[in-house]
PDB file with one MODEL, atoms N, CA, C and O in Angstrom:
MODEL        1
ATOM      1  N   UNK A   1      91.825 143.946 100.831  1.00  0.00           N
ATOM      2  CA  UNK A   1      92.092 142.639 100.306  1.00  0.00           C
ATOM      3  C   UNK A   1      91.275 141.590 101.014  1.00  0.00           C
ATOM      4  O   UNK A   1      90.637 141.851 102.034  1.00  0.00           O
ATOM      5  N   UNK A   2      91.306 140.429 100.467  1.00  0.00           N
ATOM      6  CA  UNK A   2      90.557 139.305 101.026  1.00  0.00           C
ATOM      7  C   UNK A   2      91.364 138.628 102.121  1.00  0.00           C
ATOM      8  O   UNK A   2      92.584 138.506 102.014  1.00  0.00           O
ATOM      9  N   UNK A   3      90.694 138.191 103.163  1.00  0.00           N
ATOM     10  CA  UNK A   3      91.335 137.499 104.284  1.00  0.00           C
ATOM     11  C   UNK A   3      90.955 136.021 104.211  1.00  0.00           C
ATOM     12  O   UNK A   3      89.782 135.682 104.060  1.00  0.00           O
ATOM     13  N   UNK A   4      91.959 135.144 104.318  1.00  0.00           N
ATOM     14  CA  UNK A   4      91.733 133.702 104.304  1.00  0.00           C
ATOM     15  C   UNK A   4      92.088 133.116 105.658  1.00  0.00           C
ATOM     16  O   UNK A   4      93.031 133.567 106.309  1.00  0.00           O
ATOM     17  N   UNK A   5      91.334 132.111 106.082  1.00  0.00           N
ATOM     18  CA  UNK A   5      91.749 131.374 107.276  1.00  0.00           C
ATOM     19  C   UNK A   5      92.757 130.306 106.842  1.00  0.00           C
ATOM     20  O   UNK A   5      93.011 130.133 105.650  1.00  0.00           O
ATOM     21  N   UNK A   6      93.319 129.603 107.804  1.00  0.00           N
ATOM     22  CA  UNK A   6      94.386 128.639 107.506  1.00  0.00           C
ATOM     23  C   UNK A   6      93.914 127.537 106.558  1.00  0.00           C
ATOM     24  O   UNK A   6      94.630 127.177 105.623  1.00  0.00           O
ATOM     25  N   UNK A   7      92.729 127.007 106.790  1.00  0.00           N
ATOM     26  CA  UNK A   7      92.232 125.908 105.951  1.00  0.00           C
ATOM     27  C   UNK A   7      92.043 126.363 104.504  1.00  0.00           C
ATOM     28  O   UNK A   7      92.448 125.665 103.574  1.00  0.00           O
ATOM     29  N   UNK A   8      91.431 127.528 104.316  1.00  0.00           N
ATOM     30  CA  UNK A   8      91.229 128.029 102.956  1.00  0.00           C
ATOM     31  C   UNK A   8      92.556 128.370 102.289  1.00  0.00           C
ATOM     32  O   UNK A   8      92.740 128.110 101.100  1.00  0.00           O
ATOM     33  N   UNK A   9      93.471 128.945 103.042  1.00  0.00           N
ATOM     34  CA  UNK A   9      94.786 129.280 102.495  1.00  0.00           C
ATOM     35  C   UNK A   9      95.527 128.047 102.020  1.00  0.00           C
ATOM     36  O   UNK A   9      96.160 128.062 100.965  1.00  0.00           O
ATOM     37  N   UNK A  10      95.449 126.979 102.799  1.00  0.00           N
ATOM     38  CA  UNK A  10      96.109 125.725 102.402  1.00  0.00           C
ATOM     39  C   UNK A  10      95.416 125.129 101.177  1.00  0.00           C
ATOM     40  O   UNK A  10      96.078 124.637 100.263  1.00  0.00           O
ATOM     41  N   UNK A  11      94.100 125.173 101.162  1.00  0.00           N
ATOM     42  CA  UNK A  11      93.318 124.602 100.058  1.00  0.00           C
ATOM     43  C   UNK A  11      93.616 125.289  98.728  1.00  0.00           C
ATOM     44  O   UNK A  11      93.655 124.630  97.689  1.00  0.00           O
ATOM     45  N   UNK A  12      93.827 126.608  98.746  1.00  0.00           N
ATOM     46  CA  UNK A  12      94.070 127.324  97.488  1.00  0.00           C
ATOM     47  C   UNK A  12      95.553 127.467  97.163  1.00  0.00           C
ATOM     48  O   UNK A  12      95.915 128.124  96.187  1.00  0.00           O
ATOM     49  N   UNK A  13      96.412 126.853  97.979  1.00  0.00           N
ATOM     50  CA  UNK A  13      97.827 126.822  97.646  1.00  0.00           C
ATOM     51  C   UNK A  13      98.680 127.923  98.239  1.00  0.00           C
ATOM     52  O   UNK A  13      99.824 128.103  97.821  1.00  0.00           O
ATOM     53  N   UNK A  14      98.150 128.673  99.211  1.00  0.00           N
ATOM     54  CA  UNK A  14      98.974 129.689  99.864  1.00  0.00           C
ATOM     55  C   UNK A  14      99.958 129.062 100.846  1.00  0.00           C
ATOM     56  O   UNK A  14     100.973 129.665 101.195  1.00  0.00           O
ATOM     57  N   UNK A  15      99.646 127.851 101.285  1.00  0.00           N
ATOM     58  CA  UNK A  15     100.522 127.112 102.197  1.00  0.00           C
ATOM     59  C   UNK A  15     100.517 125.655 101.766  1.00  0.00           C
ATOM     60  O   UNK A  15      99.547 125.175 101.179  1.00  0.00           O
ATOM     61  N   UNK A  16     101.600 124.960 102.057  1.00  0.00           N
ATOM     62  CA  UNK A  16     101.687 123.551 101.678  1.00  0.00           C
ATOM     63  C   UNK A  16     101.370 122.618 102.832  1.00  0.00           C
ATOM     64  O   UNK A  16     101.119 121.431 102.621  1.00  0.00           O
ATOM     65  N   UNK A  17     101.379 123.140 104.041  1.00  0.00           N
ATOM     66  CA  UNK A  17     101.107 122.325 105.219  1.00  0.00           C
ATOM     67  C   UNK A  17     100.115 123.045 106.110  1.00  0.00           C
ATOM     68  O   UNK A  17     100.117 124.272 106.202  1.00  0.00           O
ATOM     69  N   UNK A  18      99.274 122.273 106.760  1.00  0.00           N
ATOM     70  CA  UNK A  18      98.326 122.791 107.729  1.00  0.00           C
ATOM     71  C   UNK A  18      98.513 121.966 108.990  1.00  0.00           C
ATOM     72  O   UNK A  18      98.313 120.751 108.979  1.00  0.00           O
ATOM     73  N   UNK A  19      98.891 122.614 110.059  1.00  0.00           N
ATOM     74  CA  UNK A  19      99.142 121.912 111.313  1.00  0.00           C
ATOM     75  C   UNK A  19      98.252 122.499 112.399  1.00  0.00           C
ATOM     76  O   UNK A  19      97.809 123.643 112.291  1.00  0.00           O
ATOM     77  N   UNK A  20      97.987 121.718 113.446  1.00  0.00           N
ATOM     78  CA  UNK A  20      97.191 122.248 114.551  1.00  0.00           C
ATOM     79  C   UNK A  20      97.880 123.452 115.199  1.00  0.00           C
ATOM     80  O   UNK A  20      99.104 123.582 115.164  1.00  0.00           O
ATOM     81  N   UNK A  21      97.069 124.319 115.785  1.00  0.00           N
ATOM     82  CA  UNK A  21      97.600 125.519 116.428  1.00  0.00           C
ATOM     83  C   UNK A  21      98.652 125.134 117.466  1.00  0.00           C
ATOM     84  O   UNK A  21      98.467 124.198 118.244  1.00  0.00           O
ATOM     85  N   UNK A  22      99.756 125.876 117.459  1.00  0.00           N
ATOM     86  CA  UNK A  22     100.842 125.628 118.402  1.00  0.00           C
ATOM     87  C   UNK A  22     101.889 124.648 117.901  1.00  0.00           C
ATOM     88  O   UNK A  22     102.894 124.427 118.577  1.00  0.00           O
ATOM     89  N   UNK A  23     101.677 124.051 116.722  1.00  0.00           N
ATOM     90  CA  UNK A  23     102.627 123.065 116.211  1.00  0.00           C
ATOM     91  C   UNK A  23     103.404 123.556 114.990  1.00  0.00           C
ATOM     92  O   UNK A  23     104.146 122.786 114.380  1.00  0.00           O
ATOM     93  N   UNK A  24     103.243 124.813 114.633  1.00  0.00           N
ATOM     94  CA  UNK A  24     103.918 125.345 113.442  1.00  0.00           C
ATOM     95  C   UNK A  24     105.433 125.316 113.595  1.00  0.00           C
ATOM     96  O   UNK A  24     106.138 124.962 112.649  1.00  0.00           O
ATOM     97  N   UNK A  25     105.944 125.679 114.760  1.00  0.00           N
ATOM     98  CA  UNK A  25     107.393 125.693 114.960  1.00  0.00           C
ATOM     99  C   UNK A  25     107.964 124.287 114.832  1.00  0.00           C
ATOM    100  O   UNK A  25     109.004 124.099 114.200  1.00  0.00           O
ATOM    101  N   UNK A  26     107.299 123.300 115.421  1.00  0.00           N
ATOM    102  CA  UNK A  26     107.773 121.913 115.319  1.00  0.00           C
ATOM    103  C   UNK A  26     107.790 121.443 113.862  1.00  0.00           C
ATOM    104  O   UNK A  26     108.724 120.762 113.438  1.00  0.00           O
ATOM    105  N   UNK A  27     106.755 121.806 113.099  1.00  0.00           N
ATOM    106  CA  UNK A  27     106.711 121.431 111.685  1.00  0.00           C
ATOM    107  C   UNK A  27     107.828 122.129 110.921  1.00  0.00           C
ATOM    108  O   UNK A  27     108.451 121.529 110.046  1.00  0.00           O
ATOM    109  N   UNK A  28     108.085 123.391 111.246  1.00  0.00           N
ATOM    110  CA  UNK A  28     109.163 124.132 110.581  1.00  0.00           C
ATOM    111  C   UNK A  28     110.514 123.485 110.853  1.00  0.00           C
ATOM    112  O   UNK A  28     111.335 123.370 109.943  1.00  0.00           O
ATOM    113  N   UNK A  29     110.756 123.066 112.076  1.00  0.00           N
ATOM    114  CA  UNK A  29     112.017 122.394 112.423  1.00  0.00           C
ATOM    115  C   UNK A  29     112.122 121.065 111.682  1.00  0.00           C
ATOM    116  O   UNK A  29     113.192 120.719 111.181  1.00  0.00           O
ATOM    117  N   UNK A  30     111.026 120.319 111.607  1.00  0.00           N
ATOM    118  CA  UNK A  30     111.022 119.048 110.867  1.00  0.00           C
ATOM    119  C   UNK A  30     111.378 119.274 109.398  1.00  0.00           C
ATOM    120  O   UNK A  30     112.200 118.549 108.839  1.00  0.00           O
ATOM    121  N   UNK A  31     110.763 120.275 108.777  1.00  0.00           N
ATOM    122  CA  UNK A  31     111.047 120.569 107.371  1.00  0.00           C
ATOM    123  C   UNK A  31     112.481 121.043 107.181  1.00  0.00           C
ATOM    124  O   UNK A  31     113.142 120.656 106.218  1.00  0.00           O
ATOM    125  N   UNK A  32     112.964 121.878 108.094  1.00  0.00           N
ATOM    126  CA  UNK A  32     114.345 122.369 107.998  1.00  0.00           C
ATOM    127  C   UNK A  32     115.332 121.213 108.102  1.00  0.00           C
ATOM    128  O   UNK A  32     116.343 121.195 107.400  1.00  0.00           O
ATOM    129  N   UNK A  33     115.048 120.254 108.969  1.00  0.00           N
ATOM    130  CA  UNK A  33     115.934 119.091 109.103  1.00  0.00           C
ATOM    131  C   UNK A  33     115.964 118.289 107.804  1.00  0.00           C
ATOM    132  O   UNK A  33     117.019 117.798 107.401  1.00  0.00           O
ATOM    133  N   UNK A  34     114.814 118.157 107.149  1.00  0.00           N
ATOM    134  CA  UNK A  34     114.782 117.441 105.868  1.00  0.00           C
ATOM    135  C   UNK A  34     115.537 118.203 104.791  1.00  0.00           C
ATOM    136  O   UNK A  34     116.281 117.602 104.016  1.00  0.00           O
ATOM    137  N   UNK A  35     115.357 119.511 104.731  1.00  0.00           N
ATOM    138  CA  UNK A  35     116.052 120.334 103.737  1.00  0.00           C
ATOM    139  C   UNK A  35     117.558 120.272 103.955  1.00  0.00           C
ATOM    140  O   UNK A  35     118.331 120.283 102.997  1.00  0.00           O
ATOM    141  N   UNK A  36     117.967 120.209 105.207  1.00  0.00           N
ATOM    142  CA  UNK A  36     119.400 120.177 105.524  1.00  0.00           C
ATOM    143  C   UNK A  36     120.079 118.913 105.013  1.00  0.00           C
ATOM    144  O   UNK A  36     121.305 118.878 104.909  1.00  0.00           O
ATOM    145  N   UNK A  37     119.314 117.878 104.692  1.00  0.00           N
ATOM    146  CA  UNK A  37     119.918 116.655 104.150  1.00  0.00           C
ATOM    147  C   UNK A  37     120.127 116.743 102.638  1.00  0.00           C
ATOM    148  O   UNK A  37     120.779 115.876 102.057  1.00  0.00           O
ATOM    149  N   UNK A  38     119.584 117.779 101.994  1.00  0.00           N
ATOM    150  CA  UNK A  38     119.805 117.974 100.551  1.00  0.00           C
ATOM    151  C   UNK A  38     121.267 118.310 100.292  1.00  0.00           C
ATOM    152  O   UNK A  38     121.973 118.807 101.169  1.00  0.00           O
ATOM    153  N   UNK A  39     121.700 118.032  99.085  1.00  0.00           N
ATOM    154  CA  UNK A  39     123.028 118.470  98.671  1.00  0.00           C
ATOM    155  C   UNK A  39     123.044 120.004  98.670  1.00  0.00           C
ATOM    156  O   UNK A  39     122.060 120.627  98.272  1.00  0.00           O
ATOM    157  N   UNK A  40     124.142 120.612  99.107  1.00  0.00           N
ATOM    158  CA  UNK A  40     124.205 122.078  99.178  1.00  0.00           C
ATOM    159  C   UNK A  40     123.879 122.780  97.858  1.00  0.00           C
ATOM    160  O   UNK A  40     123.205 123.810  97.861  1.00  0.00           O
ATOM    161  N   UNK A  41     124.344 122.242  96.743  1.00  0.00           N
ATOM    162  CA  UNK A  41     124.037 122.880  95.460  1.00  0.00           C
ATOM    163  C   UNK A  41     122.550 122.808  95.116  1.00  0.00           C
ATOM    164  O   UNK A  41     122.017 123.694  94.449  1.00  0.00           O
ATOM    165  N   UNK A  42     121.896 121.768  95.566  1.00  0.00           N
ATOM    166  CA  UNK A  42     120.454 121.669  95.356  1.00  0.00           C
ATOM    167  C   UNK A  42     119.744 122.785  96.101  1.00  0.00           C
ATOM    168  O   UNK A  42     118.879 123.462  95.543  1.00  0.00           O
ATOM    169  N   UNK A  43     120.110 122.976  97.364  1.00  0.00           N
ATOM    170  CA  UNK A  43     119.493 124.057  98.135  1.00  0.00           C
ATOM    171  C   UNK A  43     119.813 125.417  97.535  1.00  0.00           C
ATOM    172  O   UNK A  43     118.955 126.300  97.509  1.00  0.00           O
ATOM    173  N   UNK A  44     121.026 125.593  97.059  1.00  0.00           N
ATOM    174  CA  UNK A  44     121.394 126.860  96.421  1.00  0.00           C
ATOM    175  C   UNK A  44     120.500 127.116  95.204  1.00  0.00           C
ATOM    176  O   UNK A  44     119.975 128.214  95.020  1.00  0.00           O
ATOM    177  N   UNK A  45     120.342 126.086  94.386  1.00  0.00           N
ATOM    178  CA  UNK A  45     119.521 126.233  93.180  1.00  0.00           C
ATOM    179  C   UNK A  45     118.078 126.569  93.543  1.00  0.00           C
ATOM    180  O   UNK A  45     117.457 127.418  92.903  1.00  0.00           O
ATOM    181  N   UNK A  46     117.546 125.908  94.563  1.00  0.00           N
ATOM    182  CA  UNK A  46     116.166 126.171  94.966  1.00  0.00           C
ATOM    183  C   UNK A  46     115.980 127.591  95.482  1.00  0.00           C
ATOM    184  O   UNK A  46     114.955 128.221  95.221  1.00  0.00           O
ATOM    185  N   UNK A  47     116.955 128.089  96.204  1.00  0.00           N
ATOM    186  CA  UNK A  47     116.830 129.419  96.813  1.00  0.00           C
ATOM    187  C   UNK A  47     117.168 130.554  95.851  1.00  0.00           C
ATOM    188  O   UNK A  47     116.583 131.633  95.942  1.00  0.00           O
ATOM    189  N   UNK A  48     118.098 130.325  94.936  1.00  0.00           N
ATOM    190  CA  UNK A  48     118.589 131.419  94.108  1.00  0.00           C
ATOM    191  C   UNK A  48     118.201 131.310  92.631  1.00  0.00           C
ATOM    192  O   UNK A  48     117.862 132.317  92.009  1.00  0.00           O
ATOM    193  N   UNK A  49     118.247 130.115  92.070  1.00  0.00           N
ATOM    194  CA  UNK A  49     117.962 129.978  90.637  1.00  0.00           C
ATOM    195  C   UNK A  49     116.463 129.899  90.355  1.00  0.00           C
ATOM    196  O   UNK A  49     115.975 130.533  89.419  1.00  0.00           O
ATOM    197  N   UNK A  50     115.740 129.136  91.148  1.00  0.00           N
ATOM    198  CA  UNK A  50     114.318 128.944  90.873  1.00  0.00           C
ATOM    199  C   UNK A  50     113.526 130.250  90.821  1.00  0.00           C
ATOM    200  O   UNK A  50     112.725 130.432  89.904  1.00  0.00           O
ATOM    201  N   UNK A  51     113.720 131.159  91.770  1.00  0.00           N
ATOM    202  CA  UNK A  51     112.983 132.430  91.663  1.00  0.00           C
ATOM    203  C   UNK A  51     113.328 133.216  90.395  1.00  0.00           C
ATOM    204  O   UNK A  51     112.462 133.881  89.826  1.00  0.00           O
ATOM    205  N   UNK A  52     114.565 133.145  89.960  1.00  0.00           N
ATOM    206  CA  UNK A  52     114.958 133.852  88.736  1.00  0.00           C
ATOM    207  C   UNK A  52     114.367 133.175  87.497  1.00  0.00           C
ATOM    208  O   UNK A  52     113.952 133.844  86.551  1.00  0.00           O
ATOM    209  N   UNK A  53     114.333 131.847  87.516  1.00  0.00           N
ATOM    210  CA  UNK A  53     113.757 131.103  86.397  1.00  0.00           C
ATOM    211  C   UNK A  53     112.290 131.491  86.214  1.00  0.00           C
ATOM    212  O   UNK A  53     111.822 131.652  85.087  1.00  0.00           O
ATOM    213  N   UNK A  54     111.579 131.640  87.311  1.00  0.00           N
ATOM    214  CA  UNK A  54     110.156 131.987  87.242  1.00  0.00           C
ATOM    215  C   UNK A  54     109.924 133.337  86.574  1.00  0.00           C
ATOM    216  O   UNK A  54     108.860 133.572  86.002  1.00  0.00           O
ATOM    217  N   UNK A  55     110.903 134.214  86.642  1.00  0.00           N
ATOM    218  CA  UNK A  55     110.773 135.559  86.068  1.00  0.00           C
ATOM    219  C   UNK A  55     111.282 135.645  84.629  1.00  0.00           C
ATOM    220  O   UNK A  55     111.100 136.671  83.974  1.00  0.00           O
ATOM    221  N   UNK A  56     111.912 134.588  84.131  1.00  0.00           N
ATOM    222  CA  UNK A  56     112.506 134.627  82.795  1.00  0.00           C
ATOM    223  C   UNK A  56     111.498 134.193  81.734  1.00  0.00           C
ATOM    224  O   UNK A  56     110.550 133.465  82.029  1.00  0.00           O
ATOM    225  N   UNK A  57     111.707 134.642  80.499  1.00  0.00           N
ATOM    226  CA  UNK A  57     110.912 134.083  79.397  1.00  0.00           C
ATOM    227  C   UNK A  57     111.157 132.571  79.328  1.00  0.00           C
ATOM    228  O   UNK A  57     112.198 132.086  79.769  1.00  0.00           O
ATOM    229  N   UNK A  58     110.208 131.843  78.781  1.00  0.00           N
ATOM    230  CA  UNK A  58     110.266 130.382  78.794  1.00  0.00           C
ATOM    231  C   UNK A  58     111.573 129.825  78.253  1.00  0.00           C
ATOM    232  O   UNK A  58     112.161 128.944  78.881  1.00  0.00           O
ATOM    233  N   UNK A  59     112.051 130.312  77.106  1.00  0.00           N
ATOM    234  CA  UNK A  59     113.268 129.736  76.525  1.00  0.00           C
ATOM    235  C   UNK A  59     114.469 129.959  77.436  1.00  0.00           C
ATOM    236  O   UNK A  59     115.300 129.064  77.590  1.00  0.00           O
ATOM    237  N   UNK A  60     114.571 131.128  78.037  1.00  0.00           N
ATOM    238  CA  UNK A  60     115.681 131.388  78.952  1.00  0.00           C
ATOM    239  C   UNK A  60     115.523 130.588  80.245  1.00  0.00           C
ATOM    240  O   UNK A  60     116.506 130.108  80.808  1.00  0.00           O
ATOM    241  N   UNK A  61     114.285 130.448  80.709  1.00  0.00           N
ATOM    242  CA  UNK A  61     114.033 129.658  81.910  1.00  0.00           C
ATOM    243  C   UNK A  61     114.418 128.202  81.726  1.00  0.00           C
ATOM    244  O   UNK A  61     115.021 127.598  82.613  1.00  0.00           O
ATOM    245  N   UNK A  62     114.068 127.632  80.567  1.00  0.00           N
ATOM    246  CA  UNK A  62     114.441 126.243  80.287  1.00  0.00           C
ATOM    247  C   UNK A  62     115.959 126.086  80.262  1.00  0.00           C
ATOM    248  O   UNK A  62     116.501 125.111  80.782  1.00  0.00           O
ATOM    249  N   UNK A  63     116.630 127.050  79.655  1.00  0.00           N
ATOM    250  CA  UNK A  63     118.088 127.004  79.595  1.00  0.00           C
ATOM    251  C   UNK A  63     118.686 127.093  80.996  1.00  0.00           C
ATOM    252  O   UNK A  63     119.563 126.304  81.350  1.00  0.00           O
ATOM    253  N   UNK A  64     118.219 128.042  81.785  1.00  0.00           N
ATOM    254  CA  UNK A  64     118.747 128.214  83.143  1.00  0.00           C
ATOM    255  C   UNK A  64     118.477 126.978  83.992  1.00  0.00           C
ATOM    256  O   UNK A  64     119.336 126.547  84.762  1.00  0.00           O
ATOM    257  N   UNK A  65     117.280 126.411  83.851  1.00  0.00           N
ATOM    258  CA  UNK A  65     116.942 125.202  84.605  1.00  0.00           C
ATOM    259  C   UNK A  65     117.878 124.053  84.232  1.00  0.00           C
ATOM    260  O   UNK A  65     118.382 123.353  85.110  1.00  0.00           O
ATOM    261  N   UNK A  66     118.111 123.855  82.931  1.00  0.00           N
ATOM    262  CA  UNK A  66     119.007 122.788  82.485  1.00  0.00           C
ATOM    263  C   UNK A  66     120.428 123.022  82.981  1.00  0.00           C
ATOM    264  O   UNK A  66     121.112 122.085  83.391  1.00  0.00           O
ATOM    265  N   UNK A  67     120.863 124.264  82.943  1.00  0.00           N
ATOM    266  CA  UNK A  67     122.204 124.603  83.421  1.00  0.00           C
ATOM    267  C   UNK A  67     122.339 124.314  84.912  1.00  0.00           C
ATOM    268  O   UNK A  67     123.321 123.704  85.335  1.00  0.00           O
ATOM    269  N   UNK A  68     121.373 124.742  85.708  1.00  0.00           N
ATOM    270  CA  UNK A  68     121.435 124.501  87.154  1.00  0.00           C
ATOM    271  C   UNK A  68     121.342 123.009  87.471  1.00  0.00           C
ATOM    272  O   UNK A  68     122.011 122.525  88.384  1.00  0.00           O
ATOM    273  N   UNK A  69     120.519 122.282  86.722  1.00  0.00           N
ATOM    274  CA  UNK A  69     120.415 120.840  86.946  1.00  0.00           C
ATOM    275  C   UNK A  69     121.747 120.163  86.662  1.00  0.00           C
ATOM    276  O   UNK A  69     122.174 119.289  87.416  1.00  0.00           O
ATOM    277  N   UNK A  70     122.403 120.559  85.584  1.00  0.00           N
ATOM    278  CA  UNK A  70     123.706 119.975  85.249  1.00  0.00           C
ATOM    279  C   UNK A  70     124.735 120.285  86.324  1.00  0.00           C
ATOM    280  O   UNK A  70     125.523 119.417  86.701  1.00  0.00           O
ATOM    281  N   UNK A  71     124.734 121.504  86.815  1.00  0.00           N
ATOM    282  CA  UNK A  71     125.684 121.883  87.866  1.00  0.00           C
ATOM    283  C   UNK A  71     125.399 121.098  89.142  1.00  0.00           C
ATOM    284  O   UNK A  71     126.313 120.543  89.752  1.00  0.00           O
ATOM    285  N   UNK A  72     124.126 121.051  89.544  1.00  0.00           N
ATOM    286  CA  UNK A  72     123.769 120.350  90.783  1.00  0.00           C
ATOM    287  C   UNK A  72     124.069 118.855  90.676  1.00  0.00           C
ATOM    288  O   UNK A  72     124.535 118.248  91.640  1.00  0.00           O
ATOM    289  N   UNK A  73     123.806 118.257  89.511  1.00  0.00           N
ATOM    290  CA  UNK A  73     124.035 116.828  89.336  1.00  0.00           C
ATOM    291  C   UNK A  73     125.509 116.474  89.248  1.00  0.00           C
ATOM    292  O   UNK A  73     125.875 115.311  89.416  1.00  0.00           O
ATOM    293  N   UNK A  74     126.358 117.457  88.988  1.00  0.00           N
ATOM    294  CA  UNK A  74     127.790 117.174  88.903  1.00  0.00           C
ATOM    295  C   UNK A  74     128.475 117.244  90.263  1.00  0.00           C
ATOM    296  O   UNK A  74     129.650 116.898  90.380  1.00  0.00           O
ATOM    297  N   UNK A  75     127.761 117.684  91.282  1.00  0.00           N
ATOM    298  CA  UNK A  75     128.345 117.772  92.623  1.00  0.00           C
ATOM    299  C   UNK A  75     128.634 116.369  93.152  1.00  0.00           C
ATOM    300  O   UNK A  75     127.864 115.444  92.894  1.00  0.00           O
ATOM    301  N   UNK A  76     129.726 116.201  93.884  1.00  0.00           N
ATOM    302  CA  UNK A  76     130.056 114.880  94.430  1.00  0.00           C
ATOM    303  C   UNK A  76     128.928 114.276  95.269  1.00  0.00           C
ATOM    304  O   UNK A  76     128.693 113.069  95.209  1.00  0.00           O
ATOM    305  N   UNK A  77     128.228 115.105  96.051  1.00  0.00           N
ATOM    306  CA  UNK A  77     127.124 114.587  96.876  1.00  0.00           C
ATOM    307  C   UNK A  77     126.023 114.004  95.999  1.00  0.00           C
ATOM    308  O   UNK A  77     125.472 112.947  96.305  1.00  0.00           O
ATOM    309  N   UNK A  78     125.708 114.693  94.914  1.00  0.00           N
ATOM    310  CA  UNK A  78     124.655 114.223  94.015  1.00  0.00           C
ATOM    311  C   UNK A  78     125.069 112.938  93.316  1.00  0.00           C
ATOM    312  O   UNK A  78     124.269 112.011  93.186  1.00  0.00           O
ATOM    313  N   UNK A  79     126.308 112.879  92.870  1.00  0.00           N
ATOM    314  CA  UNK A  79     126.791 111.658  92.216  1.00  0.00           C
ATOM    315  C   UNK A  79     126.732 110.477  93.173  1.00  0.00           C
ATOM    316  O   UNK A  79     126.366 109.370  92.777  1.00  0.00           O
ATOM    317  N   UNK A  80     127.089 110.709  94.422  1.00  0.00           N
ATOM    318  CA  UNK A  80     127.027 109.647  95.422  1.00  0.00           C
ATOM    319  C   UNK A  80     125.604 109.174  95.664  1.00  0.00           C
ATOM    320  O   UNK A  80     125.360 107.977  95.821  1.00  0.00           O
ATOM    321  N   UNK A  81     124.672 110.105  95.696  1.00  0.00           N
ATOM    322  CA  UNK A  81     123.269 109.733  95.906  1.00  0.00           C
ATOM    323  C   UNK A  81     122.723 108.934  94.720  1.00  0.00           C
ATOM    324  O   UNK A  81     121.988 107.966  94.912  1.00  0.00           O
ATOM    325  N   UNK A  82     123.078 109.334  93.507  1.00  0.00           N
ATOM    326  CA  UNK A  82     122.639 108.585  92.328  1.00  0.00           C
ATOM    327  C   UNK A  82     123.252 107.186  92.352  1.00  0.00           C
ATOM    328  O   UNK A  82     122.578 106.202  92.050  1.00  0.00           O
ATOM    329  N   UNK A  83     124.535 107.103  92.713  1.00  0.00           N
ATOM    330  CA  UNK A  83     125.206 105.802  92.798  1.00  0.00           C
ATOM    331  C   UNK A  83     124.503 104.913  93.833  1.00  0.00           C
ATOM    332  O   UNK A  83     124.250 103.736  93.571  1.00  0.00           O
ATOM    333  N   UNK A  84     124.190 105.473  94.999  1.00  0.00           N
ATOM    334  CA  UNK A  84     123.486 104.704  96.029  1.00  0.00           C
ATOM    335  C   UNK A  84     122.119 104.239  95.532  1.00  0.00           C
ATOM    336  O   UNK A  84     121.710 103.109  95.801  1.00  0.00           O
ATOM    337  N   UNK A  85     121.415 105.107  94.808  1.00  0.00           N
ATOM    338  CA  UNK A  85     120.107 104.747  94.268  1.00  0.00           C
ATOM    339  C   UNK A  85     120.236 103.585  93.286  1.00  0.00           C
ATOM    340  O   UNK A  85     119.487 102.612  93.370  1.00  0.00           O
ATOM    341  N   UNK A  86     121.178 103.684  92.362  1.00  0.00           N
ATOM    342  CA  UNK A  86     121.349 102.640  91.353  1.00  0.00           C
ATOM    343  C   UNK A  86     121.810 101.324  91.956  1.00  0.00           C
ATOM    344  O   UNK A  86     121.497 100.254  91.435  1.00  0.00           O
ATOM    345  N   UNK A  87     122.557 101.400  93.060  1.00  0.00           N
ATOM    346  CA  UNK A  87     123.024 100.195  93.743  1.00  0.00           C
ATOM    347  C   UNK A  87     122.000  99.649  94.736  1.00  0.00           C
ATOM    348  O   UNK A  87     122.253  98.638  95.391  1.00  0.00           O
ATOM    349  N   UNK A  88     120.844 100.310  94.851  1.00  0.00           N
ATOM    350  CA  UNK A  88     119.806  99.864  95.778  1.00  0.00           C
ATOM    351  C   UNK A  88     120.115 100.172  97.229  1.00  0.00           C
ATOM    352  O   UNK A  88     119.522  99.568  98.122  1.00  0.00           O
ATOM    353  N   UNK A  89     121.026 101.093  97.487  1.00  0.00           N
ATOM    354  CA  UNK A  89     121.429 101.421  98.856  1.00  0.00           C
ATOM    355  C   UNK A  89     120.783 102.702  99.382  1.00  0.00           C
ATOM    356  O   UNK A  89     120.933 103.034 100.558  1.00  0.00           O
ATOM    357  N   UNK A  90     120.077 103.411  98.530  1.00  0.00           N
ATOM    358  CA  UNK A  90     119.494 104.698  98.928  1.00  0.00           C
ATOM    359  C   UNK A  90     118.302 104.480  99.849  1.00  0.00           C
ATOM    360  O   UNK A  90     117.622 103.456  99.783  1.00  0.00           O
ATOM    361  N   UNK A  91     118.067 105.457 100.702  1.00  0.00           N
ATOM    362  CA  UNK A  91     116.899 105.408 101.575  1.00  0.00           C
ATOM    363  C   UNK A  91     115.636 105.458 100.722  1.00  0.00           C
ATOM    364  O   UNK A  91     115.588 106.153  99.707  1.00  0.00           O
ATOM    365  N   UNK A  92     114.640 104.733 101.134  1.00  0.00           N
ATOM    366  CA  UNK A  92     113.379 104.712 100.399  1.00  0.00           C
ATOM    367  C   UNK A  92     112.628 106.022 100.632  1.00  0.00           C
ATOM    368  O   UNK A  92     112.646 106.576 101.732  1.00  0.00           O
ATOM    369  N   UNK A  93     111.981 106.497  99.599  1.00  0.00           N
ATOM    370  CA  UNK A  93     111.175 107.715  99.705  1.00  0.00           C
ATOM    371  C   UNK A  93     109.873 107.354 100.392  1.00  0.00           C
ATOM    372  O   UNK A  93     109.197 106.395 100.020  1.00  0.00           O
ATOM    373  N   UNK A  94     109.533 108.152 101.415  1.00  0.00           N
ATOM    374  CA  UNK A  94     108.295 107.917 102.155  1.00  0.00           C
ATOM    375  C   UNK A  94     107.376 109.110 101.974  1.00  0.00           C
ATOM    376  O   UNK A  94     107.822 110.257 101.927  1.00  0.00           O
ATOM    377  N   UNK A  95     106.103 108.825 101.875  1.00  0.00           N
ATOM    378  CA  UNK A  95     105.129 109.912 101.764  1.00  0.00           C
ATOM    379  C   UNK A  95     105.097 110.659 103.090  1.00  0.00           C
ATOM    380  O   UNK A  95     105.036 110.054 104.160  1.00  0.00           O
ATOM    381  N   UNK A  96     105.139 111.978 103.001  1.00  0.00           N
ATOM    382  CA  UNK A  96     105.164 112.797 104.225  1.00  0.00           C
ATOM    383  C   UNK A  96     103.840 112.774 104.933  1.00  0.00           C
ATOM    384  O   UNK A  96     103.688 113.408 105.977  1.00  0.00           O
TER     385      UNK A  96
ENDMDL
END
């Protein structure tokens, strides 16, 4: 098989982040801390539903995606976040 270095791997989409040598663990902890602020159902959907959706035919994938979105959006945490956003109280999104 073909071997890619870190820069080429990031450029072609094998990785989403490229950090200096020795800083991968710190970046992983930073990302984990951000993920931990997601609503639990959102993380569940990302870990369990998304991989299955990718393997389904398009019509079934669209249905599963809509179903998971409805479930995740009905969670109390999600409703609170939408309410905060609409009331202008939500944290501003910052570019990483």
